[in-house]
Structures are given as structure tokens and as C-alpha cells.
N, C-alpha and C positions, 0 to 999 in steps of 0.2 A: 721686269727684273732680269738681270743677266743670269745665265746658267752658271751653276757652281763649277769651278775648275778643280782639277786634282791638286792636292797639296804637295805632291811628290814630283820631283823632276823625272824626265824621261829616262828609263833604265835600258841599258844594253842587254844583249842576251846573256853575257857572262855575269852581269850584275844580278840578273834574275836567278842564275844558277847559284851564285854566292848567297843570295837571300834565301833560296830554298834550302841550301846546306845548313845555314844557321837555324832555320826553323825546325828542320828535322833533328838537328843536334839537341836543341832545347827539348823537343818532344821525347827524344831518346833518354836524356838525363832525367826527365820527369818519370818516365817508365821505370828506369832503374831504381830511383828513390822510392817510388810507389811499390815496386816489387820487394824491396828490402823491408819496407814497413809491413808488407803482407806476411812476412815471416812470422810475425807475432801471433797471427790467428789462422795460419794456413792449416794447421792440424785440425782445428775446429771445422774449417771449411771442408776438409776431406771427409770428416765424419758426417757432415750435412749432405755432401754429394753421395755418400754411401747409403743414405736413408731409403732411396727407391728399391734397394735390394734387401732391406731390413736393417742392416748395420754393417760396419766394417768387418765384423767377425765372419760375415758370409763371403768375404773375398780372400784371395790367397796370393802370395808372392812366390815367385820361383827363382828369379835371379837375385844375387846379393846386392846389386845396385838399384833394384827396382823401386824400393821405397823412397830412396833419395830422388830418383828421377820423377816419381809421381809428385813428391813434395814440391820440387822446383816447377813442375808444369802448372800445378794449381796456384802456386805463388805468382807465377807469371800472368796467368789469366786474371787473378785478383788485381795485380798491378796494372793491367790494361784497363780494368774498370775504374780503378782509383785515378789513373792518369788520363782518363778519357777527356775531361774538360780541357786540359792543357794540350793534348794531342789534337783535338778538334780545333782549338783556337789557333794553334800554330799553322795548321794546314789552311784554315780559312783566312788567317791573317796574311798569308802569302799573296792573296788576291786583293788585299786592302788598298795598295797603292793605285789600283784601277777603279776604286769606288769613290763616290763623292762623300763628303762629310755626312750628309743626311742619310746616306745608305749604310754607313758603318754600324749603325745600331742593329741592323739585321744580322751582322756577324756574331754579336754577343747573344742575341736571341737564338741564333742557330746553334751556338755552343751548348746552351742550356737545353734546348730541345733535342739536339743530337745525343747528349749524354742521357737524358731521360728515356729516349727511344731505345738506346742500347740496353739500358737496365731493364726496361719493359720486355724487350726481346729475350733477354737472359731469363727473366722471371717466368715468362710464358713457356719457354722451352722446359724449364725445370718443373714447373707446377702442373702443366697441362700435357705436354708431349711425352716427357720421360716416364711418368707412371704407367701410361698405356703402352708405350714402346717396350719398356723393360718387362712388363707382365707378358706381353705377346711373345717376345724373343725367348724368355726363360722357360715359358710353358710350351713352346713349339715342340712338337713330336712327343711331348710328355717325358722327355729325358731330363733327369736331375742335372742341374747346371750350377756349378760354383765358379763364378767368373774370376779371371786373373785380375789382380789389382791394376796393373798398368793398362791392360786392354780395356777394362771398364772405365777408368778415369780418362783415357784417351777418347773413348767413345763419347763420354759425358761432356768433356771440355770442348771437343770439336763441335758438338751440337749446340752447346750454349754460346760459344763464340760466334759461329756463323749465323745463328738466329739473331744475335745482337747486331751483327753487320747487316743482315737483311732488313732489320727494322730501321736502318739508317736511310732507307729509300726516299722518304720525304725530304731529308736534308740534301741528298744527292740531286733530286729533282729540282729543289730550290736553287742549288748552285748552277745547274744546267739552264734553268730558266733565266737566271741573272746573266748568263753568258749568251742568252737568246738562242740556245740550241733546241730547246723544247718550249712549248707554250701550254697554258692551262686549257685553251680551246682545243688544241690537237689531242691532248690526253683525254679530255672529256668525250671527244668524238670517237676515239679509238678504244673505248673501254672494253669492247668485246675481245679485241686482240690482246688487251692487257689481261683479261680473264684467262685466255688460253695460255699466255706466257706464265701466269701465276700457277695454273694447273701443272705445267711442265716443271716449274721450279719446285712446287710442293712435292711432286713425285721424286725429284732428285734429292731433296733435303730430308724427307720423311725416312726415318731409319727402318721402318717396316713397310710391307707391301700391301697392307690392308687399307681399304678406302676410307675407313673411319678416321684414322690418324691423318690421312691426306686431306680429308674434309675439314678436320679441326685446324689444320694449318692454313688452308685456303681462305677461311673466314677472316682471320686477322690480316693476311697478306692483301686481300682485296680492300679491306678497310684502310690499309696503308696506301694503297693505290689512290683511293678517294682523298685521303689526307694529302697525298702528293699533288693532286690537282689543286687543292686549296693553297698549298705552299707555292706552287707555280704561279697561281693568280696573285698572291701576296708579293712575290718576287718582282713582278712587273708593275706594281702600284707604288 
């Protein structure tokens, strides 16, 4: 049986640039629409984000535009989560002309898995990391602390977003394996170096300096590393 050939004609460099521009524009439009939809429940999300410090009454605003800025920031983060399937699809679809028809099913699987991993990362940061981190930071030195609304929300949303991004590691490895940049065999052999890199990454991401929170983060990160090995194996089969 003859090998399958690409369904798309050869594209020039500028054709690729134009294709990328169109994909990014669609992703941007999806993000804007999702952010506008998020306006409906953003206030409820802010109340949920304030739960680690008790309630929103335990926070304070200083600047007159602070509440509006916080509202927009939370709406944008929510918009990213809602638009994640479209964003991932458009980015992955950019490489579809280089895939065979039998391989394109992996793009759709990767979109679903990537969205799920992002949500799991956000949920892990909120339910596991935040309670311990907030308790440690607010009780440090025994000084009564009443956080500023913008500072607190910036801290929370940065942690949630970047944990969601970090949890995309298996999807990134899958893509690199498809491009033959990495292999499952190499990742499996180099797991010790991966563990060291994970320890460094955990130390950078963890908002506190205690080893407990760092250890709590290293466990899921190493699990993601093992999952990445599996994804790399699937990408080459």
C-alpha cells in the first residue's frame, strides 16, 4: 500500500505566515467572545477566589479604578478557560497541512486533552496550593494582614494561569514528538534529569519557601512528566 500523501499543496513562507495570522485572529475573536460571556458570572468568580482568605469582606481596595481592573482581569482569565478549546485547536490546526489524514485525529484528541489538563492545573492550584500558601503567607511573623484586592487577585490569577499552562506539558511533548524533536525513549532514560528540572520549576512556581508546598507541587509535575512519556510514545505510533 502506498504511503498517504498530504492533501494540501506546498506552501511558501508567506503562505505560512498568512495561515498563522488567520489562526491567531480566530483564537483572538474566540477569546474576546468568551471574555464578554464571562461578564455574566465574573462577580461570582471573584467571590469564589476570595474564599481562601475567608470572604471578599477581608479584602480592601485603595484606588478608585481598582475594582474595575480586578473585574476585567478575572473576566479575562475566565475567557481564556472558556476559549481554550478554540485556542488550542487553532494553534494545532496550523500544523495540520503537514499531517497525514490518519494523523489528524490526534489533533482533535489533543484539543480535548489539553483543555482538560489546563482545567485540572487550575483546579489543583486553587484547591491544593492556595489554601496552604495563603495560610503560610498571612500568618508569617504573626502580623495581622488584610490584603489589598488587586494585589490578592493578581497573585491568585497568576498562580492559576501558570499552573494551567504548566499542566500543558504532555501536549507540548506530544507536539515535539510529532516533530521528532524528542522521543519517549529519551524522556524515559533521562527521568532523573527531568526530576531535577521539576524541582527547580517547583521552587520557582511555589509562592512560599517551605518544602511542603514545593513537595505538593513536585508530585503532580512528575506525574505529568510520566504522562508526557506516554504521549510521546503515542505520537510516534
